[in-house]
C-alpha positions in Angstrom: -0.2 -0.1 0.2 2.7 2.3 0.7 3.8 2.8 -3.0 0.6 4.2 -3.6 1.3 7.1 -1.1 2.2 10.5 -2.6 5.4 12.3 -1.5 3.7 14.2 0.9 2.2 11.7 2.4 5.2 9.3 3.1 6.7 12.4 4.2 4.2 12.8 6.9 4.5 9.1 7.7 7.8 9.8 8.5 7.3 12.7 10.0 5.3 10.7 12.6 8.3 9.1 13.4 10.4 11.9 13.9 7.8 13.2 16.6 7.5 10.6 18.4 10.7 10.7 18.7 11.1 14.7 19.4 8.5 13.8 22.5 10.2 10.9 23.6 7.1 8.5 22.9 8.2 4.3 22.1 4.9 4.5 19.5 3.8 6.1 16.6 -0.1 7.2 16.8 -2.9 9.0 15.3 -1.7 11.7 17.6 1.7 11.8 16.1 0.4 11.4 12.3 -1.9 14.4 12.9 1.3 16.5 14.5 3.0 15.6 11.1 0.0 16.8 8.9 0.2 19.9 11.1 3.9 20.6 9.6 2.4 21.6 6.6 -0.3 23.7 7.0 -1.2 25.2 3.7 -1.0 21.4 2.8 -4.5 20.0 1.1 -7.1 19.3 3.8 -4.9 20.3 6.7 -5.6 24.0 5.4 -9.1 23.3 6.9 -8.1 22.2 10.5 -6.0 25.7 10.6 -9.1 27.5 9.8 -10.5 25.8 12.7 -7.9 27.1 15.2 -6.0 24.1 15.4 -1.9 24.5 14.8 1.3 22.1 15.5 1.7 23.9 19.2 -1.8 23.8 20.0 -2.0 19.9 18.9 1.2 19.4 20.6 -0.4 20.8 23.9 -3.1 18.3 23.6 -1.0 15.4 23.4 1.0 16.2 26.0 -2.2 17.1 27.9 -3.9 13.6 26.8 -1.2 11.2 27.3 -0.2 12.3 31.0 3.3 12.0 31.5 4.1 12.5 27.5 8.4 12.5 27.2 9.2 10.6 30.0 9.3 7.4 28.3 5.8 5.8 29.0 3.2 4.8 27.1 -0.1 5.8 27.5 -1.0 2.1 28.7 1.9 2.4 31.5 0.4 5.6 32.9 -3.2 4.0 33.0 -2.0 1.0 34.8 0.4 3.2 37.4 -2.9 5.4 38.0 -4.7 2.3 39.0 -2.2 2.2 41.7 -2.7 5.6 42.8 0.0 6.8 41.2 -0.3 10.4 39.2 2.5 10.8 36.5 1.3 14.5 36.2 1.9 14.8 39.6 5.3 12.7 39.9 6.3 15.2 37.0 5.1 18.7 38.8 7.1 17.6 42.0 10.1 16.4 39.9 10.5 19.7 37.7 10.0 22.2 41.2 12.6 20.5 42.7 15.3 19.5 40.1 14.1 22.2 37.4 11.9 22.1 34.3 12.5 18.8 32.0 14.0 16.7 35.0 12.7 13.6 33.8 13.4 14.4 30.1 17.2 13.8 29.8 18.3 15.5 26.5 20.6 13.7 24.3 23.7 14.9 22.5 24.2 14.6 19.2 26.0 11.2 19.3 22.5 10.0 20.9 23.8 9.4 24.5 22.4 11.1 27.3 24.1 14.2 28.5 23.0 13.3 32.1 21.6 10.4 33.9 17.9 9.9 34.4 16.2 10.3 37.4 14.9 7.3 39.7 15.9 5.5 36.7 12.5 5.7 33.9 13.3 4.1 31.1 13.9 5.5 27.7 11.7 4.7 24.4 12.6 1.7 22.4 13.4 4.4 19.8 15.9 5.9 22.1 17.4 2.9 22.9 17.7 1.2 19.9 17.9 4.4 17.4 15.5 2.4 15.0 12.3 2.0 13.8 9.4 3.4 15.6 6.4 1.3 16.1 2.7 1.9 15.2 -0.5 1.0 17.0 -2.8 -0.5 15.8 -4.8 2.7 15.4 -2.7 4.3 13.1 -1.8 1.2 11.2 -5.8 1.3 11.0 -6.2 5.3 9.8 -3.3 4.3 7.3 -5.7 1.7 6.1 -8.4 4.4 5.7 -6.3 6.6 3.9 -6.5 4.4 1.3 -10.4 3.8 1.2 -11.0 7.2 1.5 -8.3 7.6 -1.9 -10.7 4.8 -3.0 -13.8 6.7 -2.3 -12.7 9.5 -4.1 -11.4 8.4 -7.4 -7.7 9.3 -6.8 -5.1 7.3 -7.8 -2.6 8.4 -4.8 -3.0 8.4 -1.3 -2.4 12.0 -0.2 -2.0 13.9 3.2 -5.8 14.8 2.8 -6.9 11.3 3.0 -5.0 10.2 6.0 -6.5 13.4 7.5 -10.2 12.6 6.1 -9.2 8.7 7.6 -8.0 10.4 11.2 -11.2 12.0 11.1 -13.5 9.1 10.8 -11.1 7.4 14.1 -13.6 6.3 16.5 -10.4 5.2 18.8 -10.7 7.0 22.3 -7.3 8.5 21.7 -7.7 9.9 18.3 -11.8 11.2 19.2 -10.0 12.8 22.6 -7.6 14.8 20.8 -10.1 16.3 18.6 -12.3 16.7 21.5 -9.2 18.9 23.3 -8.9 20.6 20.2 -12.4 21.6 20.3 -12.8 20.4 16.6 -16.0 18.2 15.6 -14.4 15.9 13.4 -18.0 15.1 11.6 -17.8 19.2 10.3 -14.3 19.3 9.8 -14.7 15.8 7.2 -17.0 18.5 5.9 -15.2 20.9 5.3 -12.2 19.5 4.0 -14.5 17.7 1.1 -15.5 21.0 1.0 -11.8 21.8 0.0 -11.2 19.4 -2.1 -13.9 20.1 -4.5 -13.0 23.2 -4.8 -9.5 22.5 -5.8 -11.0 19.8 -8.6 
């Protein structure tokens, strides 16, 4: 399927992996795909999101708020599991930042890929940081990529573009994606209609 992706769509998929590494997540989800799409605010489809007030900055803030403890190497499932035991990663981060300074849990890397200072409390690094390799896609991200093909077919388009990826994200029904759009104040159905209207005008 990937061979049917346009150059822009391929760049979005690659960009999603880079975004995930940048915010120290060990997975690529729909949230990272959306952030990668917003790196090109004038791209087909994405402009409709921008008109609704969504920017890369507001989206990144929403992702951080949605995935509690963003940037500390914990996945969303880890966060929920710890919360069940009464451990609030947001509160841990706040207290650590107060005591040791902002970003104390986010050990920066030097260009050689090694941590310039040890991580506090031995928090694990993401798989991508440990190996420097491929960041695995979540099931919901894979589903969004598959849906983008269906979107292209439905429009009789020969290539899968970034606009099809956005349309696929807007029809996702998983809690992470719908929660992210809710935090951004985006109604997926209305925005899908706006994207489709833009594409009709451009045709």
